[in-house]
KESEVEX-906584 format. One record per atom (N, C-alpha, C): residue number from 1; residue in one letter; atom name; x, y, z. Coordinates in steps of 0.001 Angstrom, whole numbers, plus 500000, padded with zeros to 6 digits. Example, Ala and Ser with C-alpha at 12.3 -4.5 7.8 and 13.67 -1.06 7.14 Angstrom:
2
<resi: 1&resn: A&name: N&x: 513190&y: 494310&z: 507800>
<resi: 1&resn: A&name: CA&x: 512300&y: 495500&z: 507800>
<resi: 1&resn: A&name: C&x: 513200&y: 496700&z: 507800>
<resi: 2&resn: S&name: N&x: 512850&y: 497750&z: 507080>
<resi: 2&resn: S&name: CA&x: 513670&y: 498940&z: 507140>
<resi: 2&resn: S&name: C&x: 512900&y: 500030&z: 507870>
//
This chain:
133
<resi: 1&resn: X&name: N&x: 584182&y: 176611&z: 549020>
<resi: 1&resn: X&name: CA&x: 583168&y: 175669&z: 548591>
<resi: 1&resn: X&name: C&x: 582284&y: 176312&z: 547527>
<resi: 2&resn: X&name: N&x: 582002&y: 175579&z: 546487>
<resi: 2&resn: X&name: CA&x: 581174&y: 176079&z: 545405>
<resi: 2&resn: X&name: C&x: 579726&y: 176195&z: 545879>
<resi: 3&resn: X&name: N&x: 579200&y: 177409&z: 545879>
<resi: 3&resn: X&name: CA&x: 577830&y: 177644&z: 546340>
<resi: 3&resn: X&name: C&x: 576782&y: 177114&z: 545379>
<resi: 4&resn: X&name: N&x: 577201&y: 176739&z: 544181>
<resi: 4&resn: X&name: CA&x: 576250&y: 176316&z: 543160>
<resi: 4&resn: X&name: C&x: 576185&y: 174794&z: 543018>
<resi: 5&resn: X&name: N&x: 576663&y: 174046&z: 544004>
<resi: 5&resn: X&name: CA&x: 576759&y: 172598&z: 543849>
<resi: 5&resn: X&name: C&x: 575404&y: 171923&z: 543636>
<resi: 6&resn: X&name: N&x: 574313&y: 172539&z: 544070>
<resi: 6&resn: X&name: CA&x: 572977&y: 171968&z: 543862>
<resi: 6&resn: X&name: C&x: 572253&y: 172611&z: 542695>
<resi: 7&resn: X&name: N&x: 572929&y: 173487&z: 541977>
<resi: 7&resn: X&name: CA&x: 572303&y: 174187&z: 540859>
<resi: 7&resn: X&name: C&x: 573033&y: 173840&z: 539569>
<resi: 8&resn: X&name: N&x: 572299&y: 173968&z: 538464>
<resi: 8&resn: X&name: CA&x: 572942&y: 173800&z: 537162>
<resi: 8&resn: X&name: C&x: 573742&y: 175051&z: 536862>
<resi: 9&resn: X&name: N&x: 574915&y: 174847&z: 536295>
<resi: 9&resn: X&name: CA&x: 575769&y: 175969&z: 535932>
<resi: 9&resn: X&name: C&x: 575733&y: 176189&z: 534426>
<resi: 10&resn: X&name: N&x: 575950&y: 177437&z: 534057>
<resi: 10&resn: X&name: CA&x: 575983&y: 177833&z: 532653>
<resi: 10&resn: X&name: C&x: 577190&y: 178747&z: 532474>
<resi: 11&resn: X&name: N&x: 577827&y: 178659&z: 531317>
<resi: 11&resn: X&name: CA&x: 578979&y: 179503&z: 531018>
<resi: 11&resn: X&name: C&x: 578509&y: 180876&z: 530568>
<resi: 12&resn: X&name: N&x: 579046&y: 181920&z: 531214>
<resi: 12&resn: X&name: CA&x: 578690&y: 183304&z: 530902>
<resi: 12&resn: X&name: C&x: 579951&y: 184095&z: 530569>
<resi: 13&resn: X&name: N&x: 579779&y: 185136&z: 529773>
<resi: 13&resn: X&name: CA&x: 580804&y: 186148&z: 529545>
<resi: 13&resn: X&name: C&x: 580338&y: 187421&z: 530229>
<resi: 14&resn: X&name: N&x: 581153&y: 187951&z: 531109>
<resi: 14&resn: X&name: CA&x: 580785&y: 189147&z: 531863>
<resi: 14&resn: X&name: C&x: 581727&y: 190267&z: 531445>
<resi: 15&resn: X&name: N&x: 581156&y: 191375&z: 530952>
<resi: 15&resn: X&name: CA&x: 581943&y: 192465&z: 530390>
<resi: 15&resn: X&name: C&x: 582044&y: 193634&z: 531357>
<resi: 16&resn: X&name: N&x: 583047&y: 194456&z: 531113>
<resi: 16&resn: X&name: CA&x: 583204&y: 195674&z: 531879>
<resi: 16&resn: X&name: C&x: 584286&y: 196545&z: 531283>
<resi: 17&resn: X&name: N&x: 584401&y: 197751&z: 531802>
<resi: 17&resn: X&name: CA&x: 585458&y: 198674&z: 531375>
<resi: 17&resn: X&name: C&x: 585655&y: 199726&z: 532449>
<resi: 18&resn: X&name: N&x: 586875&y: 200241&z: 532483>
<resi: 18&resn: X&name: CA&x: 587200&y: 201343&z: 533379>
<resi: 18&resn: X&name: C&x: 588174&y: 202266&z: 532674>
<resi: 19&resn: X&name: N&x: 588062&y: 203521&z: 532982>
<resi: 19&resn: X&name: CA&x: 589056&y: 204484&z: 532538>
<resi: 19&resn: X&name: C&x: 590106&y: 204633&z: 533614>
<resi: 20&resn: X&name: N&x: 591287&y: 205100&z: 533243>
<resi: 20&resn: X&name: CA&x: 592352&y: 205348&z: 534216>
<resi: 20&resn: X&name: C&x: 593419&y: 206228&z: 533585>
<resi: 21&resn: X&name: N&x: 594326&y: 206668&z: 534407>
<resi: 21&resn: X&name: CA&x: 595476&y: 207428&z: 533938>
<resi: 21&resn: X&name: C&x: 596625&y: 206461&z: 533666>
<resi: 22&resn: X&name: N&x: 597627&y: 206922&z: 532943>
<resi: 22&resn: X&name: CA&x: 598760&y: 206066&z: 532588>
<resi: 22&resn: X&name: C&x: 599823&y: 206071&z: 533686>
<resi: 23&resn: X&name: N&x: 599417&y: 205604&z: 534862>
<resi: 23&resn: X&name: CA&x: 600361&y: 205390&z: 535958>
<resi: 23&resn: X&name: C&x: 600086&y: 204010&z: 536531>
<resi: 24&resn: X&name: N&x: 601101&y: 203405&z: 537125>
<resi: 24&resn: X&name: CA&x: 600912&y: 202097&z: 537753>
<resi: 24&resn: X&name: C&x: 599834&y: 202163&z: 538824>
<resi: 25&resn: X&name: N&x: 599847&y: 203231&z: 539599>
<resi: 25&resn: X&name: CA&x: 598889&y: 203376&z: 540696>
<resi: 25&resn: X&name: C&x: 597451&y: 203463&z: 540176>
<resi: 26&resn: X&name: N&x: 597234&y: 204270&z: 539153>
<resi: 26&resn: X&name: CA&x: 595885&y: 204445&z: 538606>
<resi: 26&resn: X&name: C&x: 595382&y: 203157&z: 537945>
<resi: 27&resn: X&name: N&x: 596244&y: 202520&z: 537171>
<resi: 27&resn: X&name: CA&x: 595835&y: 201274&z: 536509>
<resi: 27&resn: X&name: C&x: 595498&y: 200220&z: 537558>
<resi: 28&resn: X&name: N&x: 596367&y: 200032&z: 538546>
<resi: 28&resn: X&name: CA&x: 596117&y: 199027&z: 539589>
<resi: 28&resn: X&name: C&x: 594835&y: 199339&z: 540348>
<resi: 29&resn: X&name: N&x: 594662&y: 200570&z: 540782>
<resi: 29&resn: X&name: CA&x: 593479&y: 200962&z: 541564>
<resi: 29&resn: X&name: C&x: 592191&y: 200724&z: 540772>
<resi: 30&resn: X&name: N&x: 592168&y: 201142&z: 539509>
<resi: 30&resn: X&name: CA&x: 590946&y: 201048&z: 538723>
<resi: 30&resn: X&name: C&x: 590639&y: 199632&z: 538260>
<resi: 31&resn: X&name: N&x: 591667&y: 198843&z: 537972>
<resi: 31&resn: X&name: CA&x: 591445&y: 197434&z: 537626>
<resi: 31&resn: X&name: C&x: 590874&y: 196696&z: 538833>
<resi: 32&resn: X&name: N&x: 591458&y: 196911&z: 540017>
<resi: 32&resn: X&name: CA&x: 590965&y: 196249&z: 541228>
<resi: 32&resn: X&name: C&x: 589527&y: 196678&z: 541522>
<resi: 33&resn: X&name: N&x: 589241&y: 197963&z: 541396>
<resi: 33&resn: X&name: CA&x: 587875&y: 198448&z: 541645>
<resi: 33&resn: X&name: C&x: 586881&y: 197810&z: 540678>
<resi: 34&resn: X&name: N&x: 587219&y: 197775&z: 539383>
<resi: 34&resn: X&name: CA&x: 586332&y: 197188&z: 538379>
<resi: 34&resn: X&name: C&x: 586114&y: 195701&z: 538659>
<resi: 35&resn: X&name: N&x: 587189&y: 194980&z: 538930>
<resi: 35&resn: X&name: CA&x: 587075&y: 193540&z: 539174>
<resi: 35&resn: X&name: C&x: 586308&y: 193249&z: 540459>
<resi: 36&resn: X&name: N&x: 586580&y: 193995&z: 541504>
<resi: 36&resn: X&name: CA&x: 585858&y: 193801&z: 542778>
<resi: 36&resn: X&name: C&x: 584360&y: 193950&z: 542575>
<resi: 37&resn: X&name: N&x: 583979&y: 195002&z: 541867>
<resi: 37&resn: X&name: CA&x: 582554&y: 195248&z: 541631>
<resi: 37&resn: X&name: C&x: 581954&y: 194164&z: 540735>
<resi: 38&resn: X&name: N&x: 582669&y: 193784&z: 539689>
<resi: 38&resn: X&name: CA&x: 582181&y: 192756&z: 538768>
<resi: 38&resn: X&name: C&x: 582018&y: 191411&z: 539484>
<resi: 39&resn: X&name: N&x: 583031&y: 191010&z: 540262>
<resi: 39&resn: X&name: CA&x: 582950&y: 189734&z: 540975>
<resi: 39&resn: X&name: C&x: 581824&y: 189747&z: 542000>
<resi: 40&resn: X&name: N&x: 581695&y: 190831&z: 542727>
<resi: 40&resn: X&name: CA&x: 580672&y: 190941&z: 543771>
<resi: 40&resn: X&name: C&x: 579262&y: 190952&z: 543186>
<resi: 41&resn: X&name: N&x: 579016&y: 191807&z: 542217>
<resi: 41&resn: X&name: CA&x: 577671&y: 191925&z: 541625>
<resi: 41&resn: X&name: C&x: 577204&y: 190637&z: 540967>
<resi: 42&resn: X&name: N&x: 578155&y: 189860&z: 540446>
<resi: 42&resn: X&name: CA&x: 577805&y: 188645&z: 539719>
<resi: 42&resn: X&name: C&x: 578042&y: 187364&z: 540513>
<resi: 43&resn: X&name: N&x: 578435&y: 187514&z: 541785>
<resi: 43&resn: X&name: CA&x: 578672&y: 186361&z: 542661>
<resi: 43&resn: X&name: C&x: 579630&y: 185356&z: 542027>
<resi: 44&resn: X&name: N&x: 580730&y: 185890&z: 541485>
<resi: 44&resn: X&name: CA&x: 581735&y: 185060&z: 540829>
<resi: 44&resn: X&name: C&x: 582629&y: 184412&z: 541873>
<resi: 45&resn: X&name: N&x: 582808&y: 183109&z: 541747>
<resi: 45&resn: X&name: CA&x: 583713&y: 182357&z: 542606>
<resi: 45&resn: X&name: C&x: 584967&y: 182012&z: 541814>
<resi: 46&resn: X&name: N&x: 586124&y: 182061&z: 542448>
<resi: 46&resn: X&name: CA&x: 587364&y: 181813&z: 541698>
<resi: 46&resn: X&name: C&x: 587400&y: 180451&z: 541014>
<resi: 47&resn: X&name: N&x: 586850&y: 179436&z: 541651>
<resi: 47&resn: X&name: CA&x: 586884&y: 178093&z: 541057>
<resi: 47&resn: X&name: C&x: 585967&y: 177967&z: 539843>
<resi: 48&resn: X&name: N&x: 585094&y: 178942&z: 539614>
<resi: 48&resn: X&name: CA&x: 584188&y: 178905&z: 538469>
<resi: 48&resn: X&name: C&x: 584660&y: 179763&z: 537301>
<resi: 49&resn: X&name: N&x: 585805&y: 180442&z: 537471>
<resi: 49&resn: X&name: CA&x: 586323&y: 181286&z: 536393>
<resi: 49&resn: X&name: C&x: 587135&y: 180433&z: 535429>
<resi: 50&resn: X&name: N&x: 586816&y: 180544&z: 534149>
<resi: 50&resn: X&name: CA&x: 587575&y: 179865&z: 533104>
<resi: 50&resn: X&name: C&x: 588807&y: 180696&z: 532764>
<resi: 51&resn: X&name: N&x: 588596&y: 181997&z: 532516>
<resi: 51&resn: X&name: CA&x: 589711&y: 182897&z: 532222>
<resi: 51&resn: X&name: C&x: 589225&y: 184338&z: 532297>
<resi: 52&resn: X&name: N&x: 590189&y: 185252&z: 532378>
<resi: 52&resn: X&name: CA&x: 589902&y: 186680&z: 532358>
<resi: 52&resn: X&name: C&x: 590781&y: 187294&z: 531279>
<resi: 53&resn: X&name: N&x: 590146&y: 188013&z: 530378>
<resi: 53&resn: X&name: CA&x: 590869&y: 188685&z: 529296>
<resi: 53&resn: X&name: C&x: 590698&y: 190191&z: 529434>
<resi: 54&resn: X&name: N&x: 591800&y: 190892&z: 529298>
<resi: 54&resn: X&name: CA&x: 591796&y: 192344&z: 529319>
<resi: 54&resn: X&name: C&x: 592239&y: 192872&z: 527958>
<resi: 55&resn: X&name: N&x: 591737&y: 194032&z: 527584>
<resi: 55&resn: X&name: CA&x: 592344&y: 194827&z: 526525>
<resi: 55&resn: X&name: C&x: 592568&y: 196212&z: 527096>
<resi: 56&resn: X&name: N&x: 593582&y: 196880&z: 526576>
<resi: 56&resn: X&name: CA&x: 593826&y: 198260&z: 526982>
<resi: 56&resn: X&name: C&x: 594165&y: 199084&z: 525749>
<resi: 57&resn: X&name: N&x: 593844&y: 200358&z: 525827>
<resi: 57&resn: X&name: CA&x: 594168&y: 201245&z: 524718>
<resi: 57&resn: X&name: C&x: 595678&y: 201475&z: 524680>
<resi: 58&resn: X&name: N&x: 596186&y: 201866&z: 523518>
<resi: 58&resn: X&name: CA&x: 597640&y: 201966&z: 523334>
<resi: 58&resn: X&name: C&x: 598285&y: 203086&z: 524137>
<resi: 59&resn: X&name: N&x: 597496&y: 203956&z: 524771>
<resi: 59&resn: X&name: CA&x: 598057&y: 205034&z: 525579>
<resi: 59&resn: X&name: C&x: 598278&y: 204617&z: 527033>
<resi: 60&resn: X&name: N&x: 597955&y: 203383&z: 527370>
<resi: 60&resn: X&name: CA&x: 598195&y: 202857&z: 528717>
<resi: 60&resn: X&name: C&x: 599382&y: 201908&z: 528670>
<resi: 61&resn: X&name: N&x: 600531&y: 202414&z: 529067>
<resi: 61&resn: X&name: CA&x: 601776&y: 201656&z: 528945>
<resi: 61&resn: X&name: C&x: 602484&y: 201434&z: 530284>
<resi: 62&resn: X&name: N&x: 601981&y: 202013&z: 531349>
<resi: 62&resn: X&name: CA&x: 602676&y: 201951&z: 532641>
<resi: 62&resn: X&name: C&x: 602582&y: 200582&z: 533306>
<resi: 63&resn: X&name: N&x: 601499&y: 199846&z: 533035>
<resi: 63&resn: X&name: CA&x: 601314&y: 198542&z: 533672>
<resi: 63&resn: X&name: C&x: 600311&y: 197712&z: 532883>
<resi: 64&resn: X&name: N&x: 600567&y: 196434&z: 532814>
<resi: 64&resn: X&name: CA&x: 599661&y: 195478&z: 532193>
<resi: 64&resn: X&name: C&x: 598468&y: 195264&z: 533133>
<resi: 65&resn: X&name: N&x: 597215&y: 195367&z: 532640>
<resi: 65&resn: X&name: CA&x: 596059&y: 195167&z: 533520>
<resi: 65&resn: X&name: C&x: 596008&y: 193795&z: 534191>
<resi: 66&resn: X&name: N&x: 596493&y: 192759&z: 533505>
<resi: 66&resn: X&name: CA&x: 596520&y: 191430&z: 534124>
<resi: 66&resn: X&name: C&x: 597479&y: 191425&z: 535311>
<resi: 67&resn: X&name: N&x: 598628&y: 192050&z: 535149>
<resi: 67&resn: X&name: CA&x: 599580&y: 192160&z: 536263>
<resi: 67&resn: X&name: C&x: 598989&y: 193004&z: 537380>
<resi: 68&resn: X&name: N&x: 598240&y: 194035&z: 537020>
<resi: 68&resn: X&name: CA&x: 597591&y: 194888&z: 538025>
<resi: 68&resn: X&name: C&x: 596626&y: 194070&z: 538870>
<resi: 69&resn: X&name: N&x: 595860&y: 193191&z: 538235>
<resi: 69&resn: X&name: CA&x: 594927&y: 192351&z: 538989>
<resi: 69&resn: X&name: C&x: 595686&y: 191353&z: 539856>
<resi: 70&resn: X&name: N&x: 596696&y: 190736&z: 539297>
<resi: 70&resn: X&name: CA&x: 597442&y: 189705&z: 540011>
<resi: 70&resn: X&name: C&x: 598168&y: 190283&z: 541229>
<resi: 71&resn: X&name: N&x: 598722&y: 191490&z: 541086>
<resi: 71&resn: X&name: CA&x: 599554&y: 192067&z: 542149>
<resi: 71&resn: X&name: C&x: 598928&y: 193268&z: 542841>
<resi: 72&resn: X&name: N&x: 597779&y: 193739&z: 542323>
<resi: 72&resn: X&name: CA&x: 597276&y: 195038&z: 542733>
<resi: 72&resn: X&name: C&x: 596578&y: 195140&z: 544069>
<resi: 73&resn: X&name: N&x: 596241&y: 194043&z: 544690>
<resi: 73&resn: X&name: CA&x: 595551&y: 194147&z: 545970>
<resi: 73&resn: X&name: C&x: 594328&y: 193262&z: 546021>
<resi: 74&resn: X&name: N&x: 593489&y: 193515&z: 546983>
<resi: 74&resn: X&name: CA&x: 592321&y: 192676&z: 547232>
<resi: 74&resn: X&name: C&x: 591171&y: 193028&z: 546293>
<resi: 75&resn: X&name: N&x: 590809&y: 192077&z: 545450>
<resi: 75&resn: X&name: CA&x: 589674&y: 192277&z: 544540>
<resi: 75&resn: X&name: C&x: 588456&y: 191493&z: 545016>
<resi: 76&resn: X&name: N&x: 588514&y: 190936&z: 546198>
<resi: 76&resn: X&name: CA&x: 587374&y: 190220&z: 546759>
<resi: 76&resn: X&name: C&x: 587448&y: 188716&z: 546649>
<resi: 77&resn: X&name: N&x: 588223&y: 188212&z: 545691>
<resi: 77&resn: X&name: CA&x: 588397&y: 186766&z: 545552>
<resi: 77&resn: X&name: C&x: 589864&y: 186480&z: 545219>
<resi: 78&resn: X&name: N&x: 590273&y: 185232&z: 545387>
<resi: 78&resn: X&name: CA&x: 591634&y: 184826&z: 545081>
<resi: 78&resn: X&name: C&x: 591732&y: 184478&z: 543594>
<resi: 79&resn: X&name: N&x: 592481&y: 185276&z: 542845>
<resi: 79&resn: X&name: CA&x: 592636&y: 185025&z: 541412>
<resi: 79&resn: X&name: C&x: 594016&y: 184458&z: 541074>
<resi: 80&resn: X&name: N&x: 594726&y: 183976&z: 542084>
<resi: 80&resn: X&name: CA&x: 596103&y: 183519&z: 541868>
<resi: 80&resn: X&name: C&x: 596200&y: 182333&z: 540905>
<resi: 81&resn: X&name: N&x: 595155&y: 181542&z: 540765>
<resi: 81&resn: X&name: CA&x: 595181&y: 180393&z: 539860>
<resi: 81&resn: X&name: C&x: 594332&y: 180587&z: 538612>
<resi: 82&resn: X&name: N&x: 593861&y: 181802&z: 538397>
<resi: 82&resn: X&name: CA&x: 593004&y: 182099&z: 537245>
<resi: 82&resn: X&name: C&x: 593877&y: 182486&z: 536049>
<resi: 83&resn: X&name: N&x: 593641&y: 181882&z: 534887>
<resi: 83&resn: X&name: CA&x: 594379&y: 182307&z: 533701>
<resi: 83&resn: X&name: C&x: 593987&y: 183738&z: 533308>
<resi: 84&resn: X&name: N&x: 595001&y: 184589&z: 533160>
<resi: 84&resn: X&name: CA&x: 594787&y: 185986&z: 532778>
<resi: 84&resn: X&name: C&x: 595494&y: 186239&z: 531456>
<resi: 85&resn: X&name: N&x: 594897&y: 187118&z: 530647>
<resi: 85&resn: X&name: CA&x: 595479&y: 187447&z: 529351>
<resi: 85&resn: X&name: C&x: 595203&y: 188905&z: 529057>
<resi: 86&resn: X&name: N&x: 596145&y: 189557&z: 528401>
<resi: 86&resn: X&name: CA&x: 595979&y: 190966&z: 528066>
<resi: 86&resn: X&name: C&x: 596450&y: 191217&z: 526645>
<resi: 87&resn: X&name: N&x: 595712&y: 192050&z: 525929>
<resi: 87&resn: X&name: CA&x: 596118&y: 192462&z: 524590>
<resi: 87&resn: X&name: C&x: 595768&y: 193930&z: 524391>
<resi: 88&resn: X&name: N&x: 596305&y: 194491&z: 523323>
<resi: 88&resn: X&name: CA&x: 596034&y: 195900&z: 523032>
<resi: 88&resn: X&name: C&x: 594730&y: 196027&z: 522253>
<resi: 89&resn: X&name: N&x: 593940&y: 196984&z: 522657>
<resi: 89&resn: X&name: CA&x: 592696&y: 197312&z: 521964>
<resi: 89&resn: X&name: C&x: 593040&y: 197846&z: 520569>
<resi: 90&resn: X&name: N&x: 592290&y: 197490&z: 519529>
<resi: 90&resn: X&name: CA&x: 592559&y: 198056&z: 518203>
<resi: 90&resn: X&name: C&x: 592391&y: 199579&z: 518222>
<resi: 91&resn: X&name: N&x: 593207&y: 200246&z: 517436>
<resi: 91&resn: X&name: CA&x: 593092&y: 201696&z: 517328>
<resi: 91&resn: X&name: C&x: 591947&y: 202022&z: 516357>
<resi: 92&resn: X&name: N&x: 590884&y: 202588&z: 516903>
<resi: 92&resn: X&name: CA&x: 589715&y: 202956&z: 516114>
<resi: 92&resn: X&name: C&x: 589514&y: 204455&z: 516259>
<resi: 93&resn: X&name: N&x: 589338&y: 205120&z: 515146>
<resi: 93&resn: X&name: CA&x: 589149&y: 206565&z: 515151>
<resi: 93&resn: X&name: C&x: 588020&y: 206968&z: 516097>
<resi: 94&resn: X&name: N&x: 588266&y: 207995&z: 516888>
<resi: 94&resn: X&name: CA&x: 587310&y: 208568&z: 517839>
<resi: 94&resn: X&name: C&x: 586941&y: 207645&z: 519005>
<resi: 95&resn: X&name: N&x: 587704&y: 206575&z: 519208>
<resi: 95&resn: X&name: CA&x: 587460&y: 205716&z: 520376>
<resi: 95&resn: X&name: C&x: 587941&y: 206424&z: 521641>
<resi: 96&resn: X&name: N&x: 587299&y: 206152&z: 522769>
<resi: 96&resn: X&name: CA&x: 587766&y: 206748&z: 524031>
<resi: 96&resn: X&name: C&x: 589200&y: 206324&z: 524351>
<resi: 97&resn: X&name: N&x: 589937&y: 207236&z: 524933>
<resi: 97&resn: X&name: CA&x: 591318&y: 206968&z: 525321>
<resi: 97&resn: X&name: C&x: 591375&y: 206478&z: 526757>
<resi: 98&resn: X&name: N&x: 592526&y: 205895&z: 527112>
<resi: 98&resn: X&name: CA&x: 592826&y: 205458&z: 528478>
<resi: 98&resn: X&name: C&x: 591740&y: 204549&z: 529049>
<resi: 99&resn: X&name: N&x: 591435&y: 203487&z: 528311>
<resi: 99&resn: X&name: CA&x: 590394&y: 202535&z: 528693>
<resi: 99&resn: X&name: C&x: 590961&y: 201132&z: 528837>
<resi: 100&resn: X&name: N&x: 590484&y: 200442&z: 529844>
<resi: 100&resn: X&name: CA&x: 590758&y: 199026&z: 530038>
<resi: 100&resn: X&name: C&x: 589416&y: 198308&z: 529996>
<resi: 101&resn: X&name: N&x: 589348&y: 197300&z: 529153>
<resi: 101&resn: X&name: CA&x: 588134&y: 196493&z: 529046>
<resi: 101&resn: X&name: C&x: 588434&y: 195105&z: 529603>
<resi: 102&resn: X&name: N&x: 587378&y: 194441&z: 530057>
<resi: 102&resn: X&name: CA&x: 587534&y: 193110&z: 530641>
<resi: 102&resn: X&name: C&x: 586436&y: 192186&z: 530121>
<resi: 103&resn: X&name: N&x: 586800&y: 190920&z: 529962>
<resi: 103&resn: X&name: CA&x: 585840&y: 189859&z: 529680>
<resi: 103&resn: X&name: C&x: 586179&y: 188711&z: 530624>
<resi: 104&resn: X&name: N&x: 585275&y: 188446&z: 531555>
<resi: 104&resn: X&name: CA&x: 585428&y: 187332&z: 532481>
<resi: 104&resn: X&name: C&x: 584547&y: 186201&z: 531961>
<resi: 105&resn: X&name: N&x: 585139&y: 185053&z: 531709>
<resi: 105&resn: X&name: CA&x: 584390&y: 183867&z: 531304>
<resi: 105&resn: X&name: C&x: 584297&y: 182981&z: 532535>
<resi: 106&resn: X&name: N&x: 583044&y: 182756&z: 532991>
<resi: 106&resn: X&name: CA&x: 582864&y: 182025&z: 534249>
<resi: 106&resn: X&name: C&x: 581542&y: 181264&z: 534238>
<resi: 107&resn: X&name: N&x: 581532&y: 180201&z: 535007>
<resi: 107&resn: X&name: CA&x: 580298&y: 179452&z: 535226>
<resi: 107&resn: X&name: C&x: 579547&y: 180089&z: 536384>
<resi: 108&resn: X&name: N&x: 578267&y: 180362&z: 536145>
<resi: 108&resn: X&name: CA&x: 577362&y: 180897&z: 537161>
<resi: 108&resn: X&name: C&x: 576108&y: 180044&z: 537159>
<resi: 109&resn: X&name: N&x: 575287&y: 180222&z: 538179>
<resi: 109&resn: X&name: CA&x: 573998&y: 179535&z: 538196>
<resi: 109&resn: X&name: C&x: 573275&y: 179832&z: 536893>
<resi: 110&resn: X&name: N&x: 572638&y: 178821&z: 536322>
<resi: 110&resn: X&name: CA&x: 572037&y: 178968&z: 534994>
<resi: 110&resn: X&name: C&x: 570970&y: 180063&z: 534928>
<resi: 111&resn: X&name: N&x: 570383&y: 180419&z: 536053>
<resi: 111&resn: X&name: CA&x: 569358&y: 181466&z: 536053>
<resi: 111&resn: X&name: C&x: 569938&y: 182854&z: 536370>
<resi: 112&resn: X&name: N&x: 571259&y: 182989&z: 536355>
<resi: 112&resn: X&name: CA&x: 571907&y: 184266&z: 536678>
<resi: 112&resn: X&name: C&x: 571583&y: 185329&z: 535637>
<resi: 113&resn: X&name: N&x: 571496&y: 186547&z: 536085>
<resi: 113&resn: X&name: CA&x: 571367&y: 187720&z: 535216>
<resi: 113&resn: X&name: C&x: 572693&y: 188468&z: 535316>
<resi: 114&resn: X&name: N&x: 573481&y: 188407&z: 534277>
<resi: 114&resn: X&name: CA&x: 574804&y: 189012&z: 534281>
<resi: 114&resn: X&name: C&x: 574697&y: 190531&z: 534408>
<resi: 115&resn: X&name: N&x: 575563&y: 191091&z: 535255>
<resi: 115&resn: X&name: CA&x: 575594&y: 192537&z: 535494>
<resi: 115&resn: X&name: C&x: 576945&y: 193086&z: 535059>
<resi: 116&resn: X&name: N&x: 577013&y: 193684&z: 533863>
<resi: 116&resn: X&name: CA&x: 578268&y: 194292&z: 533414>
<resi: 116&resn: X&name: C&x: 578650&y: 195462&z: 534317>
<resi: 117&resn: X&name: N&x: 579942&y: 195790&z: 534341>
<resi: 117&resn: X&name: CA&x: 580442&y: 196881&z: 535178>
<resi: 117&resn: X&name: C&x: 581234&y: 197858&z: 534307>
<resi: 118&resn: X&name: N&x: 580701&y: 199053&z: 534143>
<resi: 118&resn: X&name: CA&x: 581350&y: 200122&z: 533384>
<resi: 118&resn: X&name: C&x: 581482&y: 201317&z: 534314>
<resi: 119&resn: X&name: N&x: 582729&y: 201656&z: 534671>
<resi: 119&resn: X&name: CA&x: 582969&y: 202691&z: 535676>
<resi: 119&resn: X&name: C&x: 584111&y: 203627&z: 535248>
<resi: 120&resn: X&name: N&x: 584243&y: 204715&z: 535971>
<resi: 120&resn: X&name: CA&x: 585372&y: 205644&z: 535811>
<resi: 120&resn: X&name: C&x: 585575&y: 206108&z: 534371>
<resi: 121&resn: X&name: N&x: 584491&y: 206388&z: 533689>
<resi: 121&resn: X&name: CA&x: 584559&y: 206815&z: 532292>
<resi: 121&resn: X&name: C&x: 584259&y: 205699&z: 531312>
<resi: 122&resn: X&name: N&x: 584312&y: 204458&z: 531772>
<resi: 122&resn: X&name: CA&x: 583978&y: 203326&z: 530908>
<resi: 122&resn: X&name: C&x: 582514&y: 203316&z: 530499>
<resi: 123&resn: X&name: N&x: 581701&y: 204077&z: 531222>
<resi: 123&resn: X&name: CA&x: 580262&y: 204144&z: 530919>
<resi: 123&resn: X&name: C&x: 580008&y: 204627&z: 529495>
<resi: 124&resn: X&name: N&x: 580904&y: 205444&z: 528955>
<resi: 124&resn: X&name: CA&x: 580698&y: 205970&z: 527603>
<resi: 124&resn: X&name: C&x: 580810&y: 204881&z: 526536>
<resi: 125&resn: X&name: N&x: 581428&y: 203758&z: 526884>
<resi: 125&resn: X&name: CA&x: 581524&y: 202655&z: 525930>
<resi: 125&resn: X&name: C&x: 580195&y: 201917&z: 525782>
<resi: 126&resn: X&name: N&x: 579469&y: 201777&z: 526879>
<resi: 126&resn: X&name: CA&x: 578182&y: 201076&z: 526870>
<resi: 126&resn: X&name: C&x: 577196&y: 201789&z: 527789>
<resi: 127&resn: X&name: N&x: 576721&y: 202956&z: 527382>
<resi: 127&resn: X&name: CA&x: 575785&y: 203679&z: 528243>
<resi: 127&resn: X&name: C&x: 574500&y: 202892&z: 528520>
<resi: 128&resn: X&name: N&x: 574146&y: 201982&z: 527625>
<resi: 128&resn: X&name: CA&x: 572952&y: 201153&z: 527847>
<resi: 128&resn: X&name: C&x: 573132&y: 200254&z: 529057>
<resi: 129&resn: X&name: N&x: 574338&y: 199725&z: 529268>
<resi: 129&resn: X&name: CA&x: 574603&y: 198904&z: 530446>
<resi: 129&resn: X&name: C&x: 574837&y: 199756&z: 531677>
<resi: 130&resn: X&name: N&x: 575522&y: 200869&z: 531528>
<resi: 130&resn: X&name: CA&x: 575867&y: 201715&z: 532666>
<resi: 130&resn: X&name: C&x: 574611&y: 202226&z: 533376>
<resi: 131&resn: X&name: N&x: 573565&y: 202520&z: 532652>
<resi: 131&resn: X&name: CA&x: 572327&y: 203029&z: 533238>
<resi: 131&resn: X&name: C&x: 571611&y: 201978&z: 534084>
<resi: 132&resn: X&name: N&x: 571809&y: 200704&z: 533764>
<resi: 132&resn: X&name: CA&x: 571122&y: 199626&z: 534476>
<resi: 132&resn: X&name: C&x: 571766&y: 199297&z: 535801>
<resi: 133&resn: X&name: N&x: 573030&y: 199672&z: 535978>
<resi: 133&resn: X&name: CA&x: 573751&y: 199246&z: 537177>
<resi: 133&resn: X&name: C&x: 573511&y: 200144&z: 538319>
//
């Protein structure tokens, strides 16, 4: 049941990132951890998610992050009907390696304060957000 049925909803973009090693196990574990924390901190309900987009650096080839979320285990909510998409992060000189980024587009209560999730080395991408969490 949608907990926001008596509240106005607003469309939000919720960002995050995680570092991981280039193994199926590491990618799955870190994607699930990042998503679990992001969904929990932001009170995301599956029926309010429009889509989830991932990017990964070109050195992560063992598993697609979208597949990791779909098959990787319990992330706190059922994402089986959520549209997922993954693309490769552009190669930018001096960018951190072995990173997965996420953008969750979801409806939340209009007065929500979005809480980005940067973990497992992802903090270096947005230290301004990492310090607030």
